[in-house]
Kinemage of the C-alpha trace (Angstrom):
@kinemage 1
@onewidth
@group {chain A} dominant
@subgroup {mainchain}
@vectorlist {calphas} color= white
{ca met a 1} P -21.029 -26.938 -7.098
{ca ala a 2} L -21.821 -29.857 -9.373
{ca his a 3} L -19.979 -30.063 -12.680
{ca gln a 4} L -22.343 -30.336 -15.650
{ca ala a 5} L -21.305 -31.998 -18.890
{ca gly a 6} L -19.999 -29.403 -21.365
{ca lys a 7} L -19.894 -26.571 -18.806
{ca glu a 8} L -16.915 -25.293 -16.868
{ca ala a 9} L -17.480 -24.571 -13.208
{ca thr a 10} L -17.411 -20.833 -12.459
{ca ile a 11} L -15.143 -19.741 -9.648
{ca pro a 12} L -16.694 -16.551 -8.221
{ca leu a 13} L -13.327 -15.231 -7.020
{ca leu a 14} L -12.115 -15.169 -10.617
{ca thr a 15} L -15.172 -13.479 -12.151
{ca pro a 16} L -15.281 -9.796 -13.185
{ca tyr a 17} L -16.612 -7.286 -10.709
{ca lys a 18} L -17.668 -3.625 -10.895
{ca met a 19} L -16.363 -1.730 -7.854
{ca gly a 20} L -17.652 1.810 -8.092
{ca gln a 21} L -15.952 3.334 -11.130
{ca phe a 22} L -13.503 0.438 -11.467
{ca asp a 23} L -14.073 -2.581 -13.719
{ca leu a 24} L -12.102 -5.442 -12.229
{ca ser a 25} L -11.274 -8.620 -14.124
{ca his a 26} L -11.363 -10.670 -10.906
{ca arg a 27} L -11.885 -10.258 -7.158
{ca val a 28} L -8.390 -11.112 -5.962
{ca val a 29} L -6.701 -8.190 -4.199
{ca leu a 30} L -3.127 -7.935 -2.987
{ca ala a 31} L -3.583 -7.117 0.667
{ca pro a 32} L -1.172 -4.648 2.238
{ca met a 33} L 1.721 -5.943 4.280
{ca thr a 34} L 4.501 -4.067 6.014
{ca arg a 35} L 7.809 -4.882 4.365
{ca cys a 36} L 10.227 -2.528 6.226
{ca arg a 37} L 12.423 -2.036 3.142
{ca ser a 38} L 12.042 1.700 2.541
{ca tyr a 39} L 15.321 2.947 3.901
{ca gly a 40} L 15.021 6.408 5.380
{ca gly a 41} L 11.293 6.299 4.610
{ca val a 42} L 11.962 6.348 0.844
{ca pro a 43} L 10.494 3.527 -1.275
{ca gln a 44} L 13.295 1.613 -3.009
{ca pro a 45} L 13.518 0.529 -6.674
{ca gln a 46} L 13.003 -3.162 -5.815
{ca ala a 47} L 9.463 -2.270 -4.712
{ca ala a 48} L 8.566 -1.773 -8.399
{ca val a 49} L 9.564 -5.392 -9.047
{ca tyr a 50} L 7.720 -6.652 -5.946
{ca tyr a 51} L 4.430 -4.942 -6.771
{ca ser a 52} L 4.523 -5.435 -10.556
{ca gln a 53} L 5.141 -9.182 -10.136
{ca arg a 54} L 1.837 -9.323 -8.282
{ca ala a 55} L -0.122 -7.112 -10.678
{ca thr a 56} L -2.673 -8.496 -13.128
{ca arg a 57} L -4.740 -6.727 -15.762
{ca gly a 58} L -7.879 -5.448 -14.066
{ca gly a 59} L -6.600 -6.313 -10.565
{ca ile a 60} L -6.047 -4.211 -7.455
{ca leu a 61} L -2.974 -3.861 -5.299
{ca val a 62} L -2.924 -2.014 -1.974
{ca ser a 63} L 0.435 -0.615 -0.873
{ca glu a 64} L 2.001 -1.323 2.457
{ca gly a 65} L 1.134 1.264 5.089
{ca thr a 66} L 2.580 4.564 3.878
{ca val a 67} L 3.054 7.089 6.647
{ca ile a 68} L 2.114 10.733 6.371
{ca ser a 69} L 4.786 12.383 8.531
{ca pro a 70} L 7.988 11.516 10.359
{ca asn a 71} L 5.958 11.337 13.541
{ca ser a 72} L 3.526 8.767 12.237
{ca met a 73} L 6.116 5.976 12.043
{ca gly a 74} L 6.004 3.088 14.468
{ca tyr a 75} L 8.197 0.636 12.624
{ca pro a 76} L 11.634 1.012 11.053
{ca glu a 77} L 12.127 1.588 7.333
{ca ile a 78} L 8.477 1.942 6.309
{ca pro a 79} L 7.653 4.174 3.336
{ca gly a 80} L 6.403 7.697 3.616
{ca ile a 81} L 4.686 10.127 1.299
{ca trp a 82} L 5.289 13.523 2.930
{ca thr a 83} L 8.443 14.619 1.077
{ca gln a 84} L 9.032 15.255 -2.608
{ca glu a 85} L 11.767 12.587 -2.589
{ca gln a 86} L 9.260 9.996 -1.358
{ca val a 87} L 6.613 11.044 -3.873
{ca glu a 88} L 9.157 10.774 -6.696
{ca ala a 89} L 10.260 7.339 -5.454
{ca trp a 90} L 6.652 6.068 -5.598
{ca lys a 91} L 6.168 7.137 -9.225
{ca pro a 92} L 8.145 4.308 -10.932
{ca ile a 93} L 6.480 1.797 -8.606
{ca val a 94} L 2.994 2.967 -9.522
{ca asp a 95} L 3.973 3.177 -13.214
{ca ala a 96} L 5.206 -0.449 -13.155
{ca val a 97} L 1.878 -1.620 -11.708
{ca his a 98} L -0.130 0.450 -14.189
{ca arg a 99} L 1.892 -0.958 -17.106
{ca lys a 100} L 0.595 -4.389 -16.080
{ca gly a 101} L -2.964 -3.005 -16.252
{ca ala a 102} L -3.630 -3.076 -12.508
{ca leu a 103} L -4.916 -0.430 -10.121
{ca phe a 104} L -2.726 0.704 -7.239
{ca phe a 105} L -4.067 2.177 -4.024
{ca cys a 106} L -1.827 3.835 -1.463
{ca gln a 107} L -2.720 2.839 2.086
{ca ile a 108} L -2.217 6.045 4.067
{ca ala a 109} L -1.092 5.220 7.588
{ca his a 110} L -0.394 6.688 10.981
{ca val a 111} L 0.511 4.278 13.750
{ca gly a 112} L -1.284 6.283 16.418
{ca arg a 113} L -0.418 5.190 19.945
{ca val a 114} L 2.346 2.895 18.704
{ca tyr a 115} L 4.324 6.026 17.765
{ca thr a 116} L 7.625 6.433 19.548
{ca thr a 117} L 10.081 9.310 19.283
{ca gly a 118} L 12.845 6.794 18.572
{ca met a 119} L 11.351 6.075 15.131
{ca ser a 120} L 11.124 9.634 13.845
{ca arg a 121} L 13.524 12.115 12.355
{ca pro a 122} L 13.588 15.733 13.566
{ca ser a 123} L 10.574 17.509 12.196
{ca ile a 124} L 8.278 20.451 12.592
{ca tyr a 125} L 5.472 17.888 12.874
{ca lys a 126} L 5.001 16.852 16.473
{ca ile a 127} L 1.648 15.139 16.481
{ca asn a 128} L 1.062 12.294 18.905
{ca ala a 129} L -1.072 11.473 21.897
{ca tyr a 130} L 1.234 13.311 24.294
{ca ser a 131} L 1.243 16.561 22.315
{ca cys a 132} L -2.550 16.495 22.239
{ca gly a 133} L -2.676 16.333 26.036
{ca his a 134} L -3.872 12.721 26.258
{ca lys a 135} L -2.704 10.497 29.087
{ca leu a 136} L -1.837 6.999 27.957
């Protein structure tokens, strides 16, 4: 892109964008990454600092993979969202991001075939490939 006298070059990545109902101030998105710091599946207070430091007005952040049941975990210490304790732990994190003016999306996850019984806690939920009768 040639620079013209008296005009600033426009960087498309930093221009506003309308994504459905959301008016974004730029097109930079925090991509999800597994952090393995949610001890016992409960998001920790330092996550509010982590995510809010990366939040910008009119930006989007996507959470790390957040599992839906004890039997959807494939990695240690990843956050969940199936208990009231977990839901309550997410609230200050989401509030911190919203205070910065950013949107926060929860990436719902299930590890599928990576699931191993060694990663789960006892539960009434026993959903995996073996319980469905699949041979791996």
